[in-house]
C-alpha positions as CSV (number, residue, x, y, z in Angstrom):
1,M,-115.3,-140.6,19.7
2,T,-118.5,-141.6,21.6
3,T,-117.1,-140.4,24.9
4,A,-115.7,-137.2,23.5
5,L,-118.9,-136.2,21.8
6,Y,-121.7,-137.6,24.0
7,G,-120.2,-138.7,27.3
8,P,-120.2,-136.6,30.5
9,G,-118.8,-133.2,29.6
10,G,-118.8,-134.2,25.9
11,F,-118.8,-131.7,23.1
12,F,-122.5,-132.0,22.4
13,V,-123.6,-132.3,26.0
14,A,-121.8,-129.4,27.6
15,G,-121.0,-125.8,26.5
16,T,-122.8,-123.3,24.3
17,G,-123.8,-125.7,21.5
18,P,-122.6,-126.5,18.0
19,A,-123.5,-123.0,16.6
20,A,-120.6,-121.5,18.6
21,H,-118.1,-123.8,16.8
22,F,-119.2,-124.4,13.3
23,R,-121.6,-123.0,10.7
24,T,-124.3,-125.3,9.2
25,S,-127.1,-124.6,6.8
26,V,-129.5,-124.2,9.8
27,H,-127.3,-121.5,11.3
28,A,-126.6,-119.8,7.9
29,S,-130.0,-118.3,7.2
30,P,-133.8,-118.6,7.8
31,V,-133.9,-119.2,4.1
32,F,-133.0,-122.8,4.8
33,G,-135.9,-123.1,7.3
34,A,-138.3,-121.6,4.7
35,A,-137.3,-124.1,2.1
36,L,-137.8,-127.0,4.6
37,L,-141.2,-125.6,5.5
38,R,-142.2,-125.9,1.8
39,L,-141.0,-129.5,2.0
40,V,-143.0,-130.1,5.2
41,E,-146.1,-128.7,3.3
42,A,-145.4,-131.1,0.4
43,V,-145.1,-134.1,2.8
44,D,-148.3,-132.9,4.5
45,A,-150.1,-133.0,1.1
46,A,-148.7,-136.4,0.2
47,L,-150.0,-137.8,3.4
48,G,-153.5,-136.3,2.9
49,R,-153.1,-133.6,5.5
50,P,-153.4,-135.8,8.6
51,D,-154.7,-134.5,11.9
52,R,-151.2,-134.7,13.3
53,L,-148.1,-134.0,11.3
54,D,-144.8,-134.8,13.0
55,V,-141.6,-132.9,12.3
56,V,-138.7,-134.7,14.2
57,D,-135.3,-133.1,14.1
58,V,-132.5,-135.6,15.0
59,G,-129.4,-133.9,16.3
60,A,-131.3,-130.7,16.9
61,G,-128.5,-128.7,18.4
62,R,-130.2,-126.1,20.5
63,G,-133.5,-126.3,18.6
64,E,-132.7,-123.6,16.1
65,L,-134.4,-125.2,13.0
66,L,-137.6,-126.2,14.8
67,T,-137.8,-122.7,16.3
68,T,-137.6,-121.3,12.8
69,L,-140.2,-123.7,11.4
70,A,-142.6,-122.9,14.3
71,R,-142.3,-119.2,13.6
72,L,-142.7,-119.5,9.8
73,A,-145.6,-121.9,10.0
74,A,-147.5,-119.5,12.4
75,R,-147.5,-116.8,9.7
76,P,-151.0,-116.6,8.1
77,P,-150.9,-117.0,4.4
78,D,-151.4,-113.7,2.5
79,G,-152.3,-111.9,5.7
80,A,-155.4,-114.0,6.4
81,A,-156.5,-114.6,9.9
82,R,-155.7,-118.1,11.3
83,R,-158.4,-120.2,13.0
84,T,-157.9,-120.4,16.8
85,D,-161.3,-121.8,17.8
86,Q,-160.4,-125.5,17.4
87,P,-158.1,-127.6,19.5
88,G,-154.9,-128.6,17.9
89,G,-155.3,-131.7,15.6
90,A,-159.1,-131.6,15.4
91,R,-160.9,-130.9,12.2
92,P,-163.3,-128.0,12.0
93,A,-166.9,-129.0,12.9
94,D,-168.2,-127.2,9.8
95,G,-166.5,-129.7,7.6
96,A,-164.3,-127.1,6.0
97,G,-161.4,-129.5,5.9
98,P,-158.2,-129.8,8.0
99,L,-156.9,-127.2,10.3
100,P,-154.1,-125.0,9.2
101,L,-150.7,-126.7,9.2
102,V,-149.5,-124.8,12.3
103,D,-152.3,-126.3,14.3
104,R,-151.5,-129.8,13.3
105,L,-147.7,-129.6,13.6
106,R,-146.0,-131.6,16.3
107,L,-142.4,-130.5,16.6
108,T,-139.9,-132.8,18.3
109,A,-136.2,-132.1,18.9
110,V,-133.9,-135.1,19.6
111,E,-130.7,-134.2,21.3
112,V,-128.5,-135.5,24.1
113,A,-128.0,-132.0,25.6
114,P,-130.5,-130.6,28.2
115,R,-133.5,-128.6,26.9
116,P,-132.3,-125.1,26.2
117,V,-133.8,-122.2,28.2
118,G,-136.3,-120.2,26.2
119,L,-137.1,-122.9,23.7
120,P,-140.7,-122.4,22.5
121,S,-143.2,-124.6,24.3
122,A,-144.4,-125.9,20.9
123,V,-141.1,-127.8,20.6
124,D,-140.9,-131.1,22.5
125,W,-137.4,-132.2,23.7
126,R,-136.3,-135.8,23.8
127,G,-133.2,-137.8,24.1
128,R,-134.2,-140.5,21.6
129,V,-136.1,-140.7,18.3
130,P,-139.8,-141.4,19.1
131,G,-141.6,-144.1,17.2
132,G,-144.8,-143.8,15.2
133,I,-143.8,-140.8,13.2
134,T,-146.2,-139.5,10.6
135,G,-144.6,-136.7,8.7
136,L,-141.0,-135.6,8.3
137,L,-137.9,-136.9,10.1
138,L,-134.9,-134.5,9.6
139,A,-131.2,-135.3,10.2
140,T,-129.3,-132.2,9.4
141,E,-125.6,-132.8,9.9
142,W,-126.3,-135.6,12.4
143,L,-124.8,-138.6,10.6
144,D,-121.3,-137.1,10.3
145,N,-121.2,-137.1,14.1
146,V,-122.3,-140.7,14.6
147,P,-119.2,-142.2,16.1
148,L,-117.2,-144.7,14.0
149,D,-113.9,-146.5,13.8
150,V,-111.0,-145.7,11.5
151,A,-109.0,-148.3,9.6
152,V,-105.6,-148.2,7.9
153,A,-104.7,-150.3,4.9
154,A,-101.8,-152.7,5.5
155,D,-100.3,-155.5,3.4
156,G,-102.4,-158.1,5.3
157,G,-105.6,-156.1,5.0
158,W,-107.4,-153.4,7.0
159,R,-106.2,-152.8,10.6
160,T,-107.9,-150.7,13.3
161,V,-106.5,-147.3,14.2
162,L,-106.3,-146.8,17.9
163,V,-106.3,-143.3,19.5
164,A,-105.5,-141.9,22.9
165,P,-107.5,-139.1,24.6
166,T,-104.6,-136.8,23.8
167,G,-104.9,-137.6,20.1
168,G,-101.9,-139.9,19.7
169,E,-102.5,-142.7,17.2
170,S,-101.2,-146.3,16.8
171,V,-102.1,-149.3,14.6
172,G,-104.0,-152.1,16.3
173,G,-105.1,-155.5,15.1
174,P,-107.3,-156.5,12.1
175,V,-110.8,-154.9,12.0
176,D,-113.8,-156.9,13.1
177,P,-115.3,-159.3,10.6
178,A,-118.4,-157.2,10.2
179,D,-116.3,-154.1,9.6
180,A,-114.2,-156.0,7.1
181,E,-117.4,-157.0,5.2
182,W,-118.6,-153.4,5.2
183,L,-115.2,-152.2,3.9
184,A,-115.1,-154.9,1.2
185,T,-118.6,-153.7,0.0
186,W,-118.4,-150.0,0.4
187,W,-114.8,-148.8,0.5
188,P,-112.6,-149.8,-2.4
189,A,-109.1,-151.1,-1.6
190,A,-106.7,-148.3,-0.6
191,P,-102.9,-148.3,-1.1
192,P,-100.8,-149.2,2.0
193,G,-101.2,-146.5,4.5
194,G,-104.5,-145.3,3.1
195,R,-107.3,-144.7,5.7
196,A,-111.0,-145.5,5.7
197,E,-113.8,-144.5,8.0
198,I,-116.0,-147.5,8.7
199,G,-119.6,-146.3,8.2
200,R,-121.4,-149.3,9.5
201,P,-122.6,-147.5,12.7
202,R,-124.1,-144.7,10.5
203,D,-125.9,-147.2,8.4
204,E,-127.4,-148.7,11.5
205,A,-128.3,-145.3,13.0
206,W,-130.1,-144.2,9.8
207,A,-131.9,-147.5,9.5
208,A,-133.2,-147.2,13.0
209,A,-134.3,-143.6,12.3
210,V,-136.2,-144.7,9.1
211,R,-137.8,-147.5,11.1
212,A,-139.3,-144.9,13.4
213,V,-141.3,-143.4,10.5
214,D,-144.7,-145.0,10.0
215,R,-145.5,-142.8,7.0
216,G,-143.8,-139.8,5.5
217,L,-140.2,-138.9,4.6
218,A,-136.9,-139.2,6.2
219,L,-134.3,-136.6,5.1
220,A,-130.6,-136.6,5.9
221,V,-128.6,-133.5,4.9
222,D,-124.8,-133.9,5.3
223,Y,-121.5,-133.7,3.5
224,G,-120.4,-137.1,2.2
225,H,-119.0,-139.2,-0.6
226,L,-119.9,-142.1,-2.9
227,R,-118.1,-145.4,-3.4
228,S,-116.7,-144.3,-6.7
229,G,-114.9,-141.4,-5.0
230,R,-113.9,-142.3,-1.4
231,P,-111.0,-140.2,-0.1
232,L,-107.7,-142.0,0.2
233,D,-106.8,-140.6,3.6
234,G,-110.3,-140.3,5.1
235,T,-111.9,-137.1,6.3
236,L,-111.9,-137.3,10.1
237,T,-111.3,-133.8,11.6
238,G,-112.2,-131.5,14.4
239,Y,-113.8,-128.0,14.7
240,R,-113.5,-125.6,17.6
241,S,-114.7,-121.9,17.7
242,G,-115.1,-121.8,13.9
243,R,-111.7,-123.2,13.1
244,Q,-110.6,-126.6,11.9
245,V,-108.4,-128.4,14.4
246,P,-106.8,-131.8,14.9
247,P,-109.4,-134.4,15.9
248,V,-108.3,-134.9,19.5
249,P,-111.0,-136.9,21.4
250,D,-110.9,-134.9,24.7
251,G,-114.4,-133.3,24.5
252,S,-113.1,-129.9,23.6
253,C,-114.0,-130.0,19.9
254,D,-116.4,-131.4,17.4
255,L,-115.3,-134.7,15.8
256,T,-116.7,-135.3,12.4
257,A,-116.1,-137.4,9.3
258,H,-117.9,-137.3,5.9
259,V,-120.8,-139.7,5.4
260,A,-120.7,-142.7,3.0
261,V,-124.1,-141.6,1.8
262,D,-124.7,-144.4,-0.7
263,A,-124.2,-147.0,2.0
264,V,-126.5,-145.1,4.4
265,G,-129.1,-144.9,1.6
266,V,-129.1,-148.6,0.9
267,A,-129.5,-149.3,4.7
268,G,-132.5,-147.0,5.0
269,S,-134.1,-148.3,1.8
270,A,-133.9,-151.9,3.0
271,V,-136.0,-150.8,6.0
272,A,-138.5,-148.7,4.1
273,G,-138.9,-151.1,1.2
274,T,-138.8,-148.2,-1.2
275,P,-135.9,-146.6,-3.2
276,Y,-134.0,-143.6,-1.9
277,T,-133.0,-140.5,-3.8
278,L,-129.7,-138.5,-3.6
279,R,-129.5,-134.9,-4.6
280,S,-127.1,-132.1,-4.0
281,Q,-128.3,-129.3,-1.6
282,R,-128.0,-126.9,-4.5
283,E,-130.5,-129.0,-6.6
284,A,-132.8,-129.6,-3.7
285,L,-133.1,-126.0,-2.5
286,R,-133.7,-124.8,-6.1
287,A,-136.4,-127.4,-6.4
288,L,-138.0,-125.9,-3.3
289,G,-138.0,-122.4,-4.7
290,A,-134.7,-121.0,-3.5
291,D,-133.2,-119.8,-6.8
292,G,-130.9,-117.1,-5.5
293,G,-131.6,-114.7,-8.3
294,R,-130.7,-111.1,-7.6
295,P,-133.7,-108.6,-7.4
296,P,-134.2,-106.2,-10.3
297,L,-132.2,-103.0,-9.8
298,A,-135.4,-101.0,-10.5
299,L,-136.8,-102.2,-7.2
300,A,-134.2,-100.1,-5.4
301,A,-135.9,-97.0,-6.7
302,T,-139.5,-98.0,-5.9
303,D,-138.9,-100.0,-2.7
304,P,-135.5,-99.5,-1.2
305,A,-136.2,-101.5,1.9
306,G,-137.7,-104.4,-0.1
307,Y,-134.7,-104.3,-2.4
308,V,-132.3,-104.6,0.5
309,R,-134.3,-107.6,2.0
310,A,-134.4,-109.3,-1.4
311,L,-130.7,-108.8,-1.9
312,A,-130.0,-110.3,1.6
313,T,-132.1,-113.3,0.7
314,A,-130.3,-113.7,-2.6
315,S,-126.9,-113.6,-0.8
316,A,-128.1,-116.2,1.7
317,V,-129.3,-118.5,-1.0
318,A,-126.0,-118.1,-2.8
319,E,-124.2,-119.3,0.3
320,L,-126.6,-122.3,0.8
321,T,-126.3,-123.4,-2.8
322,D,-122.6,-122.8,-3.4
323,P,-121.4,-126.2,-4.8
324,A,-118.0,-125.6,-3.2
325,G,-119.6,-125.2,0.2
326,L,-123.0,-125.9,1.8
327,G,-124.5,-126.4,-1.7
328,G,-122.3,-129.5,-2.1
329,H,-124.0,-131.3,0.8
330,W,-126.1,-134.3,0.0
331,W,-129.8,-134.6,0.5
332,L,-130.7,-138.2,1.1
333,L,-134.5,-138.6,0.8
334,Q,-136.1,-141.8,2.0
335,P,-139.9,-142.0,1.5
336,V,-141.9,-144.3,3.7
337,G,-145.5,-145.2,2.7
338,I,-145.6,-142.4,0.1
339,P,-144.7,-143.0,-3.6
340,A,-141.7,-140.7,-4.0
341,P,-139.9,-137.8,-2.5
342,P,-142.2,-134.8,-2.9
343,L,-139.7,-132.7,-4.8
344,T,-139.8,-131.8,-8.5
345,G,-137.0,-132.3,-11.0
346,S,-134.6,-135.1,-11.6
347,G,-132.7,-137.2,-9.2
348,A,-132.0,-140.9,-8.7
349,A,-130.3,-143.2,-6.3
350,P,-127.1,-144.8,-7.3
351,P,-127.3,-148.6,-7.9
352,P,-127.0,-150.7,-4.7
353,A,-123.7,-152.5,-4.0
354,S,-123.2,-155.7,-5.9
């Protein structure tokens, strides 16, 4: 899986990028970026509006989300002119307070692919998560692509599933002791022949990402499951050109498996020393002001163009909040050095594993 996704000629390294093969919330609509900008503003306020506010996108694709955030942040509020007489990150000499958010934003994309041609210069491009983050770390459909092993339940316990580059599978020996411990904690016993995806590498990847945040919020958005409802046959699959295909590890398709989000959450919380929060994307986007309500029909008579725009926005929000689709994604919020995720409404972490 590692070679097929990230090796020479791997799916995420070569080709046109993920957007050509599958549709994520980032690709669905700028509405998603607008909601995240409101979250960025909330994190900024929680941090006391620092001179530098980092937004780091892990698994950035071709930089689509950060490009949207840069464009939206540059829009002056209510048509007001934006200050341009101060260097980025400096406070105005007249003591009027911090510079506008756009002048303090430091946007960083983390991706294994080369920097895309035409990406705005405001977006830095790196192959690894930088340290010392003050602000928001985003991982939108990243963890589902962190490579993992698959196990199958047998009479004597879990055994490793082996796979050839052509996709053919066979059953190997017992899983490693560390993986056996993870399965005992996080994946309830399955009937003989049942499959499990060993999420320990995802726990470690998320813990490392959270460790890179000095102060702020780490947010993972992904499809996943909880310990009380693990799928009996696993979820590993492939995507190519918008269609679901067999998960053949030859580099021609995306390889993805749902995330054990509660296990990931506990791993990140152990690093941060603060509780995490799990919410559905539907709940999170509504808390950030994306309600999806249809515009009043009367607007069509007074402002036809505005009505069409509002209707398109409502349609986009409906897609993003559909509980049977993108709205069913989990938002895992891990605060670091701030008291709680800066979202309103209810939402709590499941209890840690006993």
